[in-house]
C-alpha positions as CSV (number, residue, x, y, z in Angstrom):
1,X,76.6,-50.0,99.1
2,X,74.5,-47.4,97.4
3,X,77.2,-46.1,95.1
4,X,78.0,-49.6,93.9
5,X,74.3,-50.3,93.2
6,X,73.9,-47.1,91.3
7,X,76.8,-48.0,89.1
8,X,74.9,-51.0,87.7
9,X,72.2,-48.9,86.2
10,X,74.4,-46.2,84.9
11,X,75.9,-48.2,82.0
12,X,72.5,-48.5,80.3
13,X,72.3,-46.1,77.4
14,X,69.7,-44.1,75.5
15,X,68.8,-45.4,72.0
16,X,69.7,-43.9,68.7
17,X,68.4,-44.6,65.2
18,X,69.8,-44.6,61.7
19,X,68.5,-45.9,58.4
20,X,70.6,-47.0,55.4
21,X,69.8,-44.5,52.7
22,X,73.3,-43.8,51.2
23,X,71.9,-41.2,48.9
24,X,71.5,-38.7,51.7
25,X,74.2,-36.8,53.4
26,X,75.3,-39.0,56.3
27,X,75.6,-36.1,58.7
28,X,72.2,-34.5,57.9
29,X,70.6,-37.9,57.8
30,X,71.8,-38.7,61.3
31,X,70.7,-35.4,62.7
32,X,67.2,-35.9,61.3
33,X,66.9,-39.4,62.6
34,X,68.1,-38.5,66.0
35,X,65.4,-35.8,66.2
36,X,62.9,-38.6,65.5
37,X,64.3,-40.6,68.3
38,X,64.1,-37.7,70.7
39,X,60.5,-37.1,69.7
40,X,59.6,-40.8,70.2
41,X,61.3,-40.8,73.6
42,X,59.0,-38.0,74.8
43,X,56.0,-40.4,74.3
44,X,57.4,-43.3,76.4
45,X,55.8,-42.1,79.7
46,X,52.4,-41.9,78.0
47,X,52.9,-45.4,76.5
48,X,53.8,-46.9,79.9
49,X,50.9,-45.2,81.6
50,X,48.4,-46.4,79.1
51,X,49.8,-49.9,79.0
52,X,49.5,-50.2,82.8
53,X,45.9,-48.9,82.7
54,X,44.9,-51.5,80.1
55,X,46.8,-54.7,80.9
56,X,47.3,-57.1,83.8
57,X,50.6,-59.1,83.9
58,X,53.0,-61.0,86.0
59,X,56.6,-60.1,86.5
60,X,59.3,-62.3,88.0
61,X,62.8,-61.0,89.1
62,X,65.5,-63.4,89.9
63,X,68.9,-62.3,91.3
64,X,71.7,-64.9,91.9
65,X,74.9,-64.2,93.8
66,X,78.0,-66.2,93.4
67,X,81.5,-65.9,94.9
68,X,84.6,-65.4,92.9
69,X,84.8,-69.1,92.1
70,X,81.3,-69.2,90.7
71,X,79.6,-71.0,93.6
72,X,76.0,-70.0,94.1
73,X,75.7,-68.3,97.6
74,X,72.2,-66.7,97.5
75,X,69.2,-66.4,95.3
76,X,66.4,-63.8,95.5
77,X,63.1,-64.5,93.7
78,X,60.4,-61.9,93.5
79,X,57.1,-62.4,91.7
80,X,54.8,-59.4,91.1
81,X,51.2,-59.3,89.9
82,X,49.9,-56.1,88.3
83,X,46.3,-55.2,88.0
84,X,45.0,-52.0,86.3
85,X,43.6,-49.3,88.4
86,X,41.7,-46.1,87.6
87,X,43.9,-43.3,86.1
88,X,43.4,-41.3,89.3
89,X,45.0,-44.0,91.4
90,X,48.7,-45.0,91.4
91,X,49.6,-48.2,89.6
92,X,50.8,-50.9,92.0
93,X,52.6,-54.2,91.5
94,X,52.0,-56.6,94.5
95,X,55.3,-58.4,95.3
96,X,55.8,-61.8,96.7
97,X,59.5,-62.4,97.7
98,X,61.5,-65.4,98.8
99,X,64.0,-63.2,100.5
100,X,62.4,-61.9,103.8
101,X,65.7,-61.2,105.7
102,X,67.3,-58.6,103.3
103,X,69.0,-55.8,105.1
104,X,70.0,-52.7,103.2
105,X,73.5,-51.4,103.5
106,X,74.6,-54.3,105.8
107,X,78.2,-55.4,106.0
108,X,79.3,-57.0,102.8
109,X,80.2,-60.7,103.1
110,X,80.3,-63.8,101.0
111,X,76.6,-64.4,101.6
112,X,75.4,-60.8,101.8
113,X,75.6,-58.2,99.0
114,X,74.2,-54.6,98.8
115,X,74.0,-55.1,95.0
116,X,70.4,-55.9,94.2
117,X,68.6,-56.6,90.9
118,X,66.9,-53.4,89.8
119,X,65.1,-52.8,86.5
120,X,66.5,-49.7,84.8
121,X,63.9,-47.0,84.1
122,X,64.0,-45.8,80.5
123,X,63.4,-42.2,81.6
124,X,66.5,-42.2,83.8
125,X,68.4,-41.0,80.8
126,X,67.3,-38.0,78.7
127,X,68.4,-37.9,75.1
128,X,70.5,-34.8,74.5
129,X,73.4,-33.7,72.3
130,X,76.0,-34.3,75.0
131,X,75.1,-38.0,75.0
132,X,75.0,-38.3,71.3
133,X,78.5,-36.8,71.1
134,X,80.0,-39.6,73.3
135,X,79.6,-42.4,70.7
136,X,80.2,-43.4,67.1
137,X,77.4,-45.2,65.4
138,X,77.4,-47.7,62.6
139,X,74.4,-49.1,60.8
140,X,74.9,-52.9,60.9
141,X,71.9,-53.9,58.9
142,X,68.3,-54.8,59.5
143,X,66.2,-57.8,60.4
144,X,62.7,-58.9,61.3
145,X,62.2,-58.8,65.1
146,X,58.9,-60.2,66.3
147,X,57.6,-59.9,62.8
148,X,58.5,-56.2,62.4
149,X,61.3,-54.7,60.4
150,X,64.1,-53.4,62.7
151,X,67.3,-51.5,62.1
152,X,70.4,-52.7,63.9
153,X,72.8,-50.0,65.2
154,X,76.3,-50.7,66.7
155,X,77.9,-48.1,68.9
156,X,81.3,-47.6,70.5
157,X,82.8,-44.8,72.6
158,X,83.9,-41.8,70.5
159,X,87.6,-41.7,69.8
160,X,88.2,-38.4,71.6
161,X,88.7,-37.1,75.1
162,X,85.3,-37.4,76.8
163,X,84.2,-35.4,79.8
164,X,84.2,-37.2,83.2
165,X,82.5,-35.2,85.9
166,X,81.1,-38.1,87.9
167,X,80.7,-41.9,88.1
168,X,77.9,-41.8,85.5
169,X,80.3,-40.3,83.0
170,X,82.9,-43.0,83.6
171,X,80.4,-45.8,82.9
172,X,78.8,-44.2,79.9
173,X,82.2,-43.4,78.3
174,X,83.3,-47.0,78.4
175,X,80.1,-48.7,77.1
176,X,79.5,-50.2,73.7
177,X,77.0,-52.6,72.1
178,X,74.2,-53.0,69.7
179,X,70.6,-51.8,69.6
180,X,67.6,-52.6,67.6
181,X,65.1,-49.9,66.6
182,X,61.6,-50.5,65.2
183,X,61.5,-49.4,61.6
184,X,58.0,-47.9,61.8
185,X,57.8,-45.8,65.0
186,X,61.5,-45.5,66.1
187,X,61.0,-47.4,69.4
188,X,64.0,-49.1,70.9
189,X,63.0,-52.7,71.0
190,X,66.2,-54.6,71.9
191,X,69.6,-53.9,73.3
192,X,72.9,-55.7,74.1
193,X,75.4,-53.6,76.0
194,X,78.8,-54.2,77.7
195,X,81.6,-52.4,79.4
196,X,84.8,-52.1,77.2
197,X,87.1,-51.7,80.2
198,X,87.2,-51.9,84.0
199,X,85.4,-49.2,85.9
200,X,86.4,-48.4,89.5
201,X,84.0,-47.1,92.2
202,X,85.5,-44.6,94.6
203,X,88.9,-44.9,93.0
204,X,88.8,-48.7,93.4
205,X,88.7,-48.6,97.2
206,X,85.0,-49.3,97.4
207,X,84.7,-51.7,94.5
208,X,85.4,-52.4,90.8
209,X,83.4,-53.7,87.9
210,X,85.5,-55.5,85.3
211,X,82.7,-57.2,83.4
212,X,79.1,-56.2,82.8
213,X,76.7,-57.3,80.1
214,X,73.2,-56.1,79.9
215,X,70.3,-56.9,77.5
216,X,66.6,-56.4,77.2
217,X,63.9,-57.0,74.7
218,X,60.5,-55.3,74.3
219,X,57.3,-56.5,72.6
220,X,54.4,-54.7,71.1
221,X,50.7,-55.4,71.8
222,X,48.2,-55.7,69.0
223,X,46.9,-52.2,69.9
224,X,50.3,-50.6,69.6
225,X,51.7,-50.4,73.2
226,X,55.3,-51.4,74.0
227,X,56.3,-53.3,77.1
228,X,59.6,-54.8,78.4
229,X,59.4,-58.6,77.9
230,X,62.7,-59.5,79.5
231,X,65.8,-58.0,81.1
232,X,69.1,-59.8,81.8
233,X,72.4,-58.6,83.2
234,X,75.6,-60.3,84.3
235,X,78.2,-58.6,86.5
236,X,81.7,-59.6,87.7
237,X,83.5,-57.4,90.1
238,X,84.6,-56.6,93.6
239,X,82.3,-55.1,96.3
240,X,84.6,-53.7,99.0
241,X,86.9,-56.8,99.5
242,X,84.5,-59.5,98.3
243,X,84.8,-60.7,94.7
244,X,81.4,-61.7,93.4
245,X,79.4,-62.6,90.3
246,X,75.8,-61.4,90.0
247,X,73.1,-62.5,87.5
248,X,69.8,-60.8,87.2
249,X,66.8,-62.1,85.1
250,X,63.4,-60.3,84.8
251,X,60.5,-61.6,82.7
252,X,57.0,-60.3,82.1
253,X,54.3,-63.0,81.4
254,X,50.6,-63.7,81.6
255,X,49.7,-60.5,79.6
256,X,46.0,-59.9,79.5
257,X,44.0,-56.9,78.3
258,X,41.3,-56.1,80.9
259,X,40.3,-52.6,79.9
260,X,39.5,-50.7,76.7
261,X,40.1,-47.2,75.3
262,X,39.2,-45.3,72.2
263,X,41.0,-46.5,69.1
264,X,44.5,-44.9,68.7
């Protein structure tokens, strides 16, 4: 069910950054930091493109489907191998899959789901003032993450009536969690998100999601490029009339630099 699948990705949020300098006006400080985040987000496509041109890597995606009692009913395992290509050619990840009989939009059953593990694309959300206004942010502290100082930001839905024009708005307005932001270049490096309340799809007739947790972590190469090291999400809900639990795990391994560029 296409709408149900799209709902999974919608609850992922854009990243925001704050430091802990109490001497500054909190409002003006936040405005300035958010602008830094917006500026950094504009470079993500260039970062991803350069990384794919320089590095080979392996990527495994595992999706496990359980029934409402937690019994494993199906497991999809995909392994991809990326090799850099010239900039004029599209980047391709060759996929080997253990699920050769998947049928899109087939009838939902205890052993078949139209919910599939899909990596969320960072660029699917554009940082804008509307999104900023939907949350309250709290600086929770800072810590070393992979040897780099990182700021920790907690966020919850804003305590006000939030606009709901579509399914996307319903998910975003009910999401909360914690993010980690690199203290040097404002890159979102880690996130743990969850739904704060049940979200219905098509007024509850097509499905409902009552529990969803999502997390990812990124790593930085020695030459300054960021890549997603792992992604995990857990869903509990109802797809049409079938209760199910879905777990998704994605890992990137065997990173090897195979090309060079001028120093950054």
